[in-house]
C-alpha positions, -999 to 999 in steps of 0.1 A, spaced: -41 486 437 -65 503 411 -73 540 405 -38 547 415 -19 567 397 12 554 373 49 557 379 66 581 359 86 559 330 117 585 344 110 570 376 103 538 371 120 504 381 151 488 360 138 456 351 159 420 350 168 416 312 146 404 289 171 378 274 171 358 308 137 351 305 144 337 268 131 298 272 120 295 306 84 288 314 58 316 326 34 308 351 4 334 358 -2 337 395 -43 324 399 -46 351 423 -20 380 430 4 372 458 15 400 483 54 401 487 75 429 496 99 437 466 132 455 459 132 482 430 159 499 419 149 530 400 159 545 367 176 571 385 196 547 406 175 550 436 165 516 457 139 510 482 116 487 495 80 481 484 61 467 509 30 469 491 32 448 461 23 420 443 39 390 422 13 382 392 35 361 374 72 345 374 92 326 355 111 290 363 147 279 350 179 288 358 174 328 362 138 331 376 125 365 379 91 378 391 68 401 376 57 426 399 28 450 407 43 477 435 36 508 445 67 530 451 73 557 477 49 584 467 17 557 467 22 554 428 13 522 410 43 504 386 47 471 369 83 453 366 99 422 361 130 417 388 145 388 396 136 365 423 162 373 448 146 402 456 113 394 463 100 381 495 59 370 508 47 397 531 
């Protein structure tokens, strides 16, 4: 997904709370994992990105996944989302 314009901040994904990752073990993906992810933007719009990759995740009580995704305009974004919003592609 390199060489792609970045998602503007005002249209970026709302992230799962940082506090829910505190004390959790972070696992780095040896290779990015193709996924589909539900993204909710800062403007409250939701969409399913079918062009996304999981790059890290947490284990524990409140699992989250760090994803790299393409928005509807083909721009690249990064976000921590709840694991329930992610499915393997």
